[in-house]
C-alpha positions in Angstrom: -36.6 61.3 -59.0 -37.7 60.1 -55.6 -37.9 56.7 -57.0 -34.3 56.7 -58.2 -33.4 57.9 -54.9 -35.7 55.3 -53.1 -33.6 52.6 -54.9 -30.2 54.1 -54.3 -31.2 54.2 -50.3 -32.2 50.4 -50.5 -29.0 49.3 -52.3 -27.2 51.2 -49.6 -29.0 49.4 -47.0 -28.8 46.0 -48.1 -25.0 46.9 -48.6 -24.8 48.0 -45.0 -26.5 44.9 -43.8 -24.3 42.8 -45.9 -21.1 44.1 -44.6 -22.5 43.8 -41.2 -23.2 39.9 -41.8 -19.6 39.5 -43.0 -18.2 41.2 -40.0 -20.3 39.0 -37.8 -18.9 35.8 -39.9 -15.7 36.7 -39.4 -15.8 37.4 -35.6 -17.5 34.2 -35.2 -14.6 32.4 -37.4 -12.2 34.3 -35.0 -14.1 32.6 -32.2 -14.2 29.4 -33.0 -10.7 29.1 -34.1 -9.7 30.5 -30.4 -11.7 27.6 -28.9 -10.3 25.1 -31.2 -6.8 26.1 -30.3 -7.7 26.3 -26.8 -9.2 22.5 -26.9 -5.9 21.3 -28.6 -3.9 22.7 -25.9 -6.1 21.2 -23.2 -5.8 18.1 -24.9 -1.9 18.2 -25.2 -1.1 16.6 -28.8 -3.8 15.7 -31.3 -4.1 11.7 -31.2 -3.2 11.6 -27.8 -5.1 9.0 -25.7 -5.9 7.3 -28.6 -4.2 3.4 -28.8 -2.2 2.9 -31.2 -3.0 -0.4 -33.3 0.5 -2.0 -33.5 1.9 -2.3 -29.9 4.1 -4.9 -28.3 3.9 -5.3 -24.6 7.2 -6.4 -22.6 7.6 -7.1 -19.1 10.5 -6.5 -17.0 11.7 -7.9 -13.5 14.5 -6.5 -11.2 15.3 -7.1 -7.7 17.3 -5.6 -4.9 19.0 -7.6 -2.2 19.4 -5.9 1.2 20.9 -6.8 4.6 18.3 -6.1 7.1 18.6 -3.4 9.7 15.2 -3.9 11.6 13.4 -6.7 13.3 9.8 -6.4 14.4 7.6 -8.7 16.3 3.8 -8.7 17.8 3.2 -10.2 21.2 -0.2 -10.0 23.2 -1.3 -9.9 26.6 -4.9 -11.8 27.5 -6.6 -11.3 31.0 -10.2 -12.3 32.3 -11.7 -11.1 35.3 -15.6 -10.7 36.7 -15.5 -7.4 36.0 -14.1 -5.0 33.0 -12.1 -3.1 35.6 -10.5 -6.0 37.3 -9.6 -7.5 33.8 -8.3 -4.1 32.7 -5.9 -3.6 36.2 -4.4 -7.2 35.4 -3.9 -6.4 31.7 -2.3 -2.9 32.4 0.2 -4.4 35.2 1.0 -7.2 32.7 1.7 -4.7 29.7 3.5 -2.2 32.0 5.7 -5.0 33.2 6.7 -5.6 29.6 6.9 -1.9 28.5 9.6 -1.7 31.6 11.5 -4.8 30.2 11.5 -3.3 26.8 12.7 0.3 27.5 15.7 -1.3 30.0 16.4 -3.3 27.0 17.0 0.0 25.0 14.0 -0.2 22.9 12.5 3.6 22.4 9.2 4.0 23.3 8.1 5.5 19.6 9.0 2.0 18.5 6.6 0.4 20.7 2.8 0.6 19.3 -0.4 -0.7 20.5 -2.2 -2.4 17.0 -5.1 -4.1 19.1 -7.4 -3.7 22.5 -10.4 -5.4 22.8 -12.8 -6.0 25.6 -15.3 -8.5 25.2 -17.9 -10.7 27.6 -17.3 -14.5 27.8 -21.1 -16.1 28.2 -21.2 -19.6 29.8 -24.4 -22.0 30.2 -25.8 -23.8 32.9 -28.4 -26.9 33.5 -27.9 -27.7 29.9 -29.6 -31.0 28.5 -27.7 -33.4 26.3 -30.5 -35.7 25.9 -33.9 -35.2 24.9 -35.4 -32.6 25.3 -32.2 -31.1 24.2 -31.6 -27.5 25.7 -28.8 -25.2 25.9 -29.6 -24.1 29.1 -29.3 -20.7 31.0 -26.9 -18.6 29.3 -25.0 -16.4 32.1 -22.1 -13.7 32.2 -18.9 -15.7 33.3 -16.3 -12.5 32.8 -15.1 -10.4 30.9 -12.1 -10.8 28.6 -9.3 -8.1 27.6 -6.5 -8.2 25.2 -3.9 -5.9 23.9 -1.4 -6.4 21.1 1.8 -4.6 20.6 4.2 -4.2 17.9 7.7 -3.8 18.8 10.6 -2.6 16.6 14.2 -3.8 17.5 17.0 -1.4 15.7 20.0 -3.3 17.7 19.9 -6.7 15.8 22.4 -8.2 18.4 19.7 -8.0 21.3 16.7 -9.7 19.2 17.3 -12.9 20.9 17.8 -11.5 24.6 14.5 -9.2 23.8 12.4 -12.0 22.1 12.8 -14.6 24.8 13.0 -12.1 27.8 9.3 -11.0 26.9 8.0 -14.5 27.4 8.6 -14.3 31.1 6.3 -10.7 31.7 2.8 -12.4 31.0 2.6 -12.7 27.5 0.0 -14.9 26.0 0.9 -15.2 22.4 4.3 -13.9 20.4 4.3 -13.4 16.9 6.7 -14.0 13.9 10.2 -12.1 14.1 10.4 -10.6 10.7 13.5 -9.0 9.4 13.3 -6.0 7.4 14.8 -2.6 6.4 13.9 0.9 7.5 14.4 2.4 4.0 12.5 0.5 1.6 11.8 3.1 -1.1 15.4 3.3 -1.9 15.7 -0.4 -2.4 12.3 -0.4 -4.5 13.4 2.2 -6.5 17.0 0.5 -7.4 14.7 -2.8 -8.2 12.4 -0.8 -10.3 15.2 0.9 -12.4 16.7 -2.5 -13.0 13.2 -4.0 -14.2 12.9 -1.0 -16.7 16.2 -1.7 -18.1 15.4 -5.2 -18.1 11.9 -4.6 -20.3 13.9 -2.0 -22.7 16.3 -4.7 -23.4 13.6 -7.6 -24.3 11.5 -4.9 -26.3 14.8 -4.2 -28.4 15.5 -7.6 -29.0 11.9 -8.5 -29.6 11.5 -6.0 -32.1 14.6 -7.0 -33.8 13.1 -10.6 -34.0 10.0 -9.2 -35.6 11.6 -6.8 -38.3 9.7 -3.6 -36.8 11.0 -0.8 -35.3 9.7 0.6 -31.8 8.3 4.3 -32.1 7.4 5.1 -28.4 6.2 4.3 -25.2 2.4 4.0 -24.9 1.6 2.9 -21.3 3.6 1.8 -18.2 2.7 -0.2 -14.9 4.6 -1.4 -12.1 4.0 -3.3 -9.0 6.2 -3.7 -6.1 6.5 -7.1 -5.0 8.0 -7.6 -1.4 8.7 -11.1 -0.6 8.7 -12.1 3.2 11.6 -11.4 4.7 13.7 -13.5 6.5 12.3 -14.5 10.1 12.2 -16.7 12.7 9.4 -18.5 14.4 9.6 -18.8 18.4 6.7 -20.2 20.3 6.4 -19.5 23.9 6.9 -23.1 25.1 10.3 -23.4 23.1 11.4 -20.0 24.3 10.6 -21.3 28.2 12.4 -24.5 27.5 15.7 -22.2 26.1 18.4 -22.3 28.7 19.9 -19.7 27.1 19.7 -16.6 24.7 18.9 -17.9 20.9 21.1 -16.9 18.3 19.0 -15.4 15.4 20.9 -14.4 12.3 19.2 -11.8 10.2 20.1 -13.2 6.9 19.4 -11.2 3.6 16.3 -9.9 2.5 14.8 -9.2 -1.3 12.5 -6.8 -2.9 11.3 -7.9 -6.3 9.8 -5.6 -8.8 7.9 -6.2 -11.7 7.0 -3.7 -14.7 5.2 -3.9 -17.9 5.9 -1.6 -20.9 3.9 -1.3 -24.2 5.7 0.1 -27.3 4.0 1.4 -30.5 5.8 -0.3 -33.3 5.9 0.5 -37.3 
């Protein structure tokens, strides 16, 4: 009787353990399924990120032509003196004269920016020997040099010649190139890029037709905005000083070019 009871009790325990294991396995399966779904959501789409084996690459180019509405140039003032303070005082006076001229010519102060300011000592050598035994001599401090470079924006292009020539009489020692550009380059670049994309799409359709394949989808895209130098005028201090009148400096036209590359999956 007891043996029969023990046997039934043993079967009941085994059954209970089996049910527990089955329940645990079921919960584990549900947990793994949730992880799989979550992982797929994070990835996005199964197969995404895998480069297709069959692709074609096409390039497109677009351009936007614009009329400049802004002129820029740089200028530098240099001064040298036996002390830093003396060189600074002389350079500051010239810069103040330049600033006064620019503001009187209608240039807003926000369109005048210092892009370089340098102070460095200048050394010379005395008692140098050019014959044997050679000697470079004794080095001594000859003075201090200070240079300040300004970048100027001119928005009224009809004043370009007058302003560019006028600064030469204010102690400016170096003038950079006069460049004509446009204030809102992003809008022009967007136009050029749109034209480049359309150009690439047309080329892709034509190439797919010639190859006897079908375009499936775009798998990669890249673009590079190319900014060819805009119209510019080169005037030196010497030529500006020799000119009796105000030079006529036409702005002309500028151009922004965009190049794109599109990769298509094909079948």
